[in-house]
C-alpha positions in Angstrom: -6.0 -13.0 32.1 -3.2 -14.3 29.0 0.0 -12.5 28.2 1.3 -12.0 24.6 4.1 -14.8 24.6 5.4 -13.0 21.6 5.7 -9.7 23.4 8.2 -10.0 25.7 10.9 -12.9 27.0 11.8 -12.2 30.9 15.3 -14.0 31.5 16.7 -14.7 34.8 19.4 -15.4 36.4 18.6 -17.5 39.2 22.3 -19.2 39.8 23.3 -16.2 41.9 22.6 -14.7 45.1 20.3 -11.8 44.4 19.5 -12.6 40.7 17.7 -10.1 38.7 15.4 -10.5 35.8 16.1 -8.8 32.7 12.9 -8.4 30.2 13.8 -8.3 26.5 11.4 -7.2 24.1 11.8 -9.5 21.0 11.0 -8.2 17.2 7.2 -8.4 17.1 6.8 -5.6 20.0 10.2 -4.1 19.0 9.0 -3.2 15.5 6.6 -0.3 15.4 4.2 -0.3 13.2 3.6 2.7 11.0 0.0 3.1 9.5 0.1 3.2 5.5 -1.8 6.3 4.4 -5.5 5.5 3.3 -5.9 5.3 -0.4 -8.2 8.7 -0.4 -5.3 10.5 1.7 -2.9 9.4 -1.2 -5.5 10.7 -3.9 -5.7 13.8 -2.0 -2.2 14.6 -2.0 -1.6 13.4 -5.7 -4.5 15.9 -6.8 -3.0 19.1 -4.6 0.6 18.4 -6.5 -1.2 18.2 -10.0 -3.5 21.1 -9.2 -0.3 23.3 -8.3 1.5 22.1 -11.0 -0.9 23.5 -13.1 -1.5 26.7 -11.3 2.2 27.2 -11.3 2.3 26.9 -15.2 -0.4 29.1 -15.4 0.4 32.2 -13.1 3.5 31.5 -11.8 4.8 30.0 -8.2 3.2 32.7 -6.4 -0.4 31.6 -6.8 -2.3 31.8 -3.8 -2.4 28.1 -1.9 -6.2 28.6 -1.5 -6.5 28.6 -5.1 -4.4 25.3 -5.2 -7.0 24.1 -2.9 -9.7 24.7 -4.9 -8.3 23.4 -7.8 -7.7 20.5 -6.3 -11.1 20.0 -5.0 -9.9 19.8 -1.4 -10.2 22.1 1.6 -7.8 24.1 3.1 -6.9 22.1 6.2 -6.3 19.1 3.7 -3.8 21.0 1.8 -1.9 22.4 5.0 -2.2 19.0 6.3 0.1 17.4 3.7 2.2 20.6 3.0 2.8 22.7 5.7 3.9 25.4 3.6 4.7 26.9 0.0 8.0 25.5 0.3 7.1 22.1 1.1 4.5 22.0 -2.1 6.9 23.8 -4.1 9.6 20.8 -3.2 7.1 18.0 -4.3 6.0 19.6 -7.5 9.8 20.1 -8.8 10.4 16.5 -7.8 7.0 15.2 -9.7 7.9 17.2 -12.9 11.3 16.0 -13.1 10.5 12.1 -12.0 7.8 12.5 -14.9 10.3 14.1 -17.5 13.2 11.5 -16.7 9.8 8.5 -17.2 9.9 10.1 -20.7 13.3 10.1 -21.3 13.6 6.6 -20.5 10.3 5.8 -22.8 12.0 7.5 -25.4 15.0 5.7 -25.4 13.1 2.3 -25.5 10.5 3.1 -27.9 12.7 4.3 -30.7 15.5 2.4 -32.5 17.0 5.4 -34.5 18.6 7.5 -31.7 18.0 10.7 -33.2 13.8 10.0 -33.3 14.4 9.1 -29.7 16.0 12.2 -28.6 13.0 14.2 -30.6 10.6 11.9 -28.9 11.9 13.1 -25.5 12.3 16.4 -26.6 8.7 16.9 -27.6 7.3 15.0 -24.8 9.1 16.7 -22.3 7.3 20.0 -23.3 4.0 18.1 -22.4 5.5 18.0 -19.4 6.0 21.5 -18.9 9.5 21.2 -17.8 10.3 25.0 -18.5 7.5 25.7 -15.6 10.3 24.3 -12.9 12.2 27.5 -14.0 10.5 30.1 -12.1 9.8 27.8 -9.2 13.6 27.2 -8.7 14.0 30.8 -7.9 11.5 29.8 -5.1 12.7 29.6 -1.3 13.0 25.7 -1.0 15.8 23.5 -0.5 17.4 22.8 -3.6 19.9 20.9 -2.4 17.6 18.5 -0.6 19.0 14.8 -1.8 15.6 13.4 -3.1 15.8 16.7 -5.8 19.4 16.3 -6.4 18.9 12.4 -6.7 16.1 13.1 -9.6 18.2 15.7 -11.3 20.9 13.4 -11.5 18.6 10.6 -12.9 17.3 13.1 -15.2 20.4 14.2 -16.4 22.0 10.7 -17.0 18.8 10.0 -19.2 19.2 13.0 -21.5 22.8 12.5 -21.8 22.6 9.0 -23.0 20.3 10.6 -25.3 22.4 12.9 -26.4 25.6 10.5 -26.6 23.7 7.8 -28.5 22.5 10.1 -31.4 26.2 11.8 -32.0 27.7 8.3 -31.7 25.6 7.3 -34.6 26.2 10.5 -36.6 22.5 11.8 -36.4 23.5 14.5 -33.6 26.0 17.5 -34.6 29.0 17.5 -32.8 29.6 20.9 -31.6 26.5 20.6 -28.9 26.8 19.1 -25.3 23.8 18.0 -23.2 23.2 21.6 -21.8 22.7 23.2 -24.6 19.4 21.0 -25.4 18.5 21.1 -22.0 18.9 25.3 -21.9 16.9 25.1 -25.0 14.2 23.2 -24.0 13.9 24.7 -20.9 13.8 28.5 -22.6 11.2 27.0 -25.3 8.8 25.1 -23.2 9.0 28.1 -20.6 5.2 29.2 -20.1 4.5 33.1 -19.4 2.4 33.5 -16.2 -0.8 35.1 -17.0 -4.2 33.7 -18.8 -3.5 36.0 -21.8 -0.2 34.5 -22.4 -1.3 30.7 -22.9 -2.0 30.6 -26.6 1.6 30.9 -27.2 1.4 26.9 -25.8 0.3 25.9 -29.6 3.5 27.2 -31.2 5.8 25.5 -29.0 5.7 22.2 -30.4 6.4 23.9 -33.9 9.2 25.8 -32.5 10.9 22.8 -31.2 10.9 21.0 -34.3 12.6 23.8 -35.6 15.4 23.6 -32.6 15.6 19.6 -33.5 16.2 20.6 -37.3 19.1 22.4 -36.1 20.2 19.8 -34.2 20.7 17.0 -36.5 23.6 16.6 -38.6 25.5 17.5 -41.1 25.5 20.6 -39.4 24.4 23.7 -41.5 25.9 26.5 -39.7 28.8 27.3 -37.1 27.9 28.0 -33.7 28.9 31.2 -31.5 31.0 30.1 -28.2 31.3 27.0 -26.5 29.0 23.8 -25.6 27.0 23.9 -22.6 27.8 21.3 -20.4 26.0 20.2 -17.4 28.6 21.5 -15.1 27.9 25.2 -16.9 24.3 24.7 -15.6 25.3 24.2 -12.3 27.7 26.5 -11.6 25.8 29.5 -9.8 28.5 32.0 -9.6 
């Protein structure tokens, strides 16, 4: 019977009385192979996240998880195998929405030479990602300070801050606002009202966003009350 020579090395101290042998595990045996998820398992997971995102937008974050499984076209066992509870699913939905919105900001920066056009493109794209739906989700019971969420939030804020600062430096954006103003208005104007009867308001979203963008463009046509909303203002919880 053959033994695998690359699995272990046996070292014996033969030059001393009572020699002992030490078995050393070499690298190939020491590394534990982690099986990759099957393609169909990954597709199921993505379908569940997409279905949850849709239903959270339509009916709020407390929608029954059985409905999420039904919308995703998977069994309840598959849903709970991927997401053991509502907090785990909400975590992934928030992460997905934030990541996709960051990608829209980066795409707008690359696609538009005019800094204000880039900001406008991002605002409308973020509305299509339903970023306003994050608001009710963020009030749910899950770890809002999870490192993954904080890292993705920082990426999004940095991308939007870049859009705002470039438009302002080019003289295309009024100077009495800050990136927090953009994020607050964007979340308010794109936040859906839960319930099927309210879905018709979606057709007005881009009209109202354009009115908001017209108000951002320099030169300013009015004096804004109060002070600009900064990222620090938004992070303050007291």
